[in-house]
C-alpha positions in Angstrom: -53.3 -38.8 -26.3 -53.5 -35.7 -24.2 -57.0 -34.4 -24.0 -58.1 -30.8 -24.5 -59.2 -30.4 -20.8 -55.6 -31.2 -19.6 -54.1 -28.8 -22.1 -56.4 -25.9 -21.1 -55.5 -26.6 -17.5 -51.7 -26.7 -18.2 -49.6 -24.7 -15.7 -48.8 -22.0 -18.4 -52.5 -21.7 -19.0 -52.2 -21.9 -22.8 -52.6 -24.8 -25.3 -49.2 -26.3 -26.3 -48.2 -24.9 -29.7 -45.6 -26.0 -32.3 -43.8 -24.2 -35.0 -44.2 -26.6 -38.0 -40.6 -25.9 -39.1 -39.8 -28.5 -36.5 -41.4 -31.1 -38.8 -40.3 -29.7 -42.1 -38.7 -33.0 -43.2 -41.8 -35.1 -42.2 -44.6 -33.0 -43.7 -43.6 -33.6 -47.4 -43.6 -37.4 -46.8 -46.8 -37.7 -44.9 -48.6 -34.4 -44.3 -51.8 -35.7 -42.8 -50.2 -38.4 -40.7 -47.6 -36.0 -39.3 -50.3 -33.6 -38.2 -52.3 -36.4 -36.5 -49.2 -37.5 -34.7 -48.6 -34.0 -33.4 -52.1 -33.8 -32.1 -51.7 -37.1 -30.4 -48.5 -35.8 -28.8 -50.4 -33.0 -27.2 -50.0 -30.1 -29.6 -53.2 -28.2 -30.3 -52.0 -25.0 -31.9 -49.5 -24.7 -34.7 -47.7 -22.0 -36.6 -47.1 -22.6 -40.3 -43.7 -22.3 -42.0 -44.7 -22.8 -45.7 -47.7 -24.4 -47.2 -46.3 -27.4 -49.1 -48.0 -26.5 -52.4 -51.5 -27.0 -50.8 -54.5 -24.7 -51.4 -55.6 -22.8 -48.4 -58.8 -24.9 -48.3 -56.8 -28.2 -48.3 -54.4 -26.9 -45.7 -57.1 -25.9 -43.4 -59.1 -29.1 -43.9 -56.0 -31.1 -42.9 -55.6 -29.0 -39.8 -59.3 -29.4 -38.9 -59.1 -33.2 -39.4 -56.1 -33.4 -37.1 -57.7 -31.3 -34.4 -55.1 -28.6 -34.8 -55.6 -24.8 -35.0 -53.3 -22.8 -37.2 -52.8 -19.6 -35.3 -50.1 -17.9 -37.4 -47.9 -18.2 -40.4 -44.3 -17.3 -41.1 -43.3 -15.2 -44.2 -40.0 -13.6 -45.1 -40.2 -9.8 -45.6 -39.6 -9.9 -49.3 -42.7 -12.0 -49.8 -44.8 -9.8 -47.6 -43.6 -6.9 -49.7 -44.3 -8.5 -53.1 -47.3 -10.8 -52.5 -49.1 -9.3 -49.5 -52.6 -9.4 -51.0 -52.3 -13.1 -52.0 -50.9 -14.0 -48.6 -53.6 -12.2 -46.8 -56.3 -14.1 -48.8 -54.6 -17.4 -48.0 -54.3 -16.5 -44.3 -58.0 -15.5 -44.1 -59.0 -19.0 -45.4 -56.8 -20.6 -42.8 -58.3 -18.5 -40.1 -55.0 -17.0 -38.9 -54.8 -14.5 -36.2 -51.2 -13.4 -37.0 -49.0 -13.1 -40.0 -45.4 -13.1 -38.8 -42.4 -11.9 -40.6 -39.9 -14.7 -40.0 -36.9 -12.7 -41.3 -36.0 -9.4 -42.8 -33.9 -11.5 -45.2 -31.2 -8.9 -45.9 -33.8 -6.3 -47.1 -32.1 -2.9 -47.7 -33.5 0.6 -48.2 -31.7 0.6 -51.5 -32.9 -2.5 -53.4 -29.6 -2.5 -55.3 -27.5 -2.7 -52.0 -25.9 -5.9 -50.9 -24.2 -7.2 -47.8 -24.9 -6.6 -44.1 -27.8 -4.3 -43.3 -27.0 -0.9 -41.8 -29.0 0.7 -39.0 -30.7 2.8 -41.6 -31.7 -0.3 -43.5 -33.3 -1.6 -40.3 -35.1 1.7 -39.8 -36.5 1.2 -43.3 -37.5 -2.3 -42.3 -39.4 -0.9 -39.3 -41.3 1.5 -41.7 -42.2 -1.5 -43.9 -43.4 -3.4 -40.8 -45.7 -0.4 -40.1 -46.9 -0.2 -43.7 -47.6 -3.9 -43.9 -49.0 -4.1 -40.4 -51.6 -1.5 -41.4 -52.9 -3.7 -44.3 -52.8 -6.8 -42.2 -54.8 -5.1 -39.4 -57.3 -3.9 -42.0 -57.7 -7.5 -43.0 -58.6 -8.5 -39.4 -55.2 -10.0 -38.4 -52.0 -8.7 -36.7 -48.5 -8.5 -38.1 -45.8 -10.1 -35.9 -42.0 -9.8 -36.1 -39.8 -12.9 -35.3 -36.1 -12.6 -34.5 -32.9 -14.5 -35.1 -29.5 -13.2 -34.0 -29.0 -10.3 -36.5 -31.8 -8.3 -34.8 -29.4 -7.9 -31.8 -26.5 -6.4 -33.8 -25.0 -3.3 -32.2 -24.6 -0.3 -34.5 -22.6 2.3 -32.6 -24.5 1.7 -29.4 -27.9 1.2 -31.1 -29.3 -2.3 -30.8 -31.4 -3.2 -33.9 -34.1 -4.9 -31.8 -34.5 -1.8 -29.6 -34.8 0.3 -32.7 -37.5 -2.0 -34.2 -39.4 -1.8 -31.0 -39.1 2.0 -30.9 -40.1 2.7 -34.5 -42.9 0.2 -35.0 -46.5 1.2 -34.0 -47.7 -0.9 -31.2 -51.2 -0.7 -32.7 -50.0 -2.3 -35.9 -47.0 -4.5 -35.1 -46.4 -7.0 -32.3 -43.3 -9.2 -31.7 -42.8 -12.9 -31.5 -39.8 -13.3 -29.4 -37.7 -16.4 -30.2 -36.2 -16.9 -26.7 -33.6 -19.3 -28.0 -32.1 -16.9 -30.5 -32.3 -14.0 -28.0 -30.2 -16.1 -25.6 -27.8 -17.1 -28.3 -27.4 -13.4 -29.2 -26.2 -12.8 -25.6 -29.4 -11.1 -24.4 -31.9 -11.9 -21.7 -35.5 -12.3 -22.9 -36.7 -11.2 -19.4 -35.2 -7.7 -20.0 -37.5 -7.1 -22.9 -40.6 -8.9 -21.6 -40.5 -7.1 -18.2 -40.4 -3.7 -19.9 -43.1 -4.0 -22.5 -44.9 -7.4 -22.0 -47.8 -6.2 -24.1 -45.6 -6.1 -27.2 -45.0 -9.8 -27.0 -48.2 -11.8 -27.3 -46.3 -14.6 -29.1 -43.2 -16.6 -28.1 -41.0 -19.2 -29.6 -40.0 -21.6 -26.9 -36.8 -23.6 -27.7 -34.0 -24.9 -25.6 -30.3 -24.5 -26.7 -26.9 -25.8 -25.8 -23.6 -24.1 -26.6 -21.0 -26.4 -28.2 -17.2 -26.1 -27.8 -17.1 -24.2 -31.1 -19.3 -21.5 -29.5 -22.3 -22.2 -31.7 -25.7 -22.8 -30.3 -27.8 -25.8 -31.2 -31.5 -26.6 -30.6 -32.2 -29.5 -28.2 -35.2 -31.1 -26.4 -36.9 -28.8 -23.9 -35.4 -29.1 -20.4 -32.1 -30.5 -21.6 -30.4 -27.2 -22.5 -29.2 -24.0 -20.8 -32.4 -21.8 -20.9 -34.4 -21.4 -17.7 -38.0 -20.7 -18.9 -39.4 -20.0 -15.4 -38.4 -16.3 -15.2 -39.1 -15.9 -19.0 -42.7 -17.2 -18.8 -43.3 -15.3 -15.5 -42.3 -12.1 -17.3 -44.4 -12.8 -20.4 -47.6 -11.4 -18.9 -48.9 -10.4 -22.3 -48.6 -13.9 -23.7 -51.4 -15.2 -25.9 -49.8 -18.1 -27.7 -46.4 -19.9 -27.6 -44.9 -22.3 -30.0 -42.3 -24.9 -29.2 -39.6 -25.0 -32.0 -36.9 -27.6 -32.1 -34.8 -27.1 -35.2 -32.3 -30.0 -34.8 -32.7 -33.6 -33.6 -30.4 -36.2 -32.3 -32.9 -39.1 -32.4 -36.3 -39.7 -33.8 -38.1 -36.5 -34.5 -41.6 -37.4 -33.2 -40.1 -39.0 -30.1 -38.2 -35.8 -29.2 -41.3 -33.6 -30.0 -43.4 -35.8 -27.7 -40.8 -35.1 -25.0 -41.0 -31.4 -25.7 -44.8 -31.5 -25.4 -44.6 -33.5 -22.2 -42.1 -31.0 -20.7 -44.4 -28.1 -21.5 -47.5 -29.9 -20.2 -45.8 -30.4 -16.8 -44.1 -27.0 -16.8 -45.0 -24.9 -13.7 -44.3 -21.2 -14.0 
């Protein structure tokens, strides 16, 4: 087991975090055992991706017993719009610092609209982030925005992500850059981090490979194509990072232990 002293002294200077989506298939089978195994692997901070029908008190108790700290949680935008007060209460009980919108989920300015989001739809999304962010801030937390590939769509020369950064209030909304999906979208995380590092206190750290079909797949850290040295050097506003491995070739915990070991030894 990796002790807390070693984690704090890690080259990145932050405890090793994990996005719990990585163990989405293990948690329903053995919730407590999986959390303890993650702690033993060296993870000390986590980000929730669903609560598995547990009360907030039970979820937090399980985290405490495993020696894990839940820093943030993921929520799709439609849930943040419809259940914000309930989600804030739950997050308070967990002791979250951040509530992160995992996906805009096809949200349109016109609720009857369907299909691909227009740039005006995304501008509406930015206004919703500001509105929700104000309520989250009043509750003592911070709203974050996570990305996949759609946030890098080009609408007549306007990149969605650029517009989200421009239109959201830095006092209300921060960004959790998923470096893997930024890379898969053909962009360089360093370009954003070097311009406004303070907007990115959170990162998703994942490695990717590109298959012959052109699709990107998640792999064990250090075995893919992403060089995290310039990324983490540029992330001068970083407060927490979360490893996220979405796909596995072998045993899940074996590969997640390899991810943690890679990050423990990583030297920026």
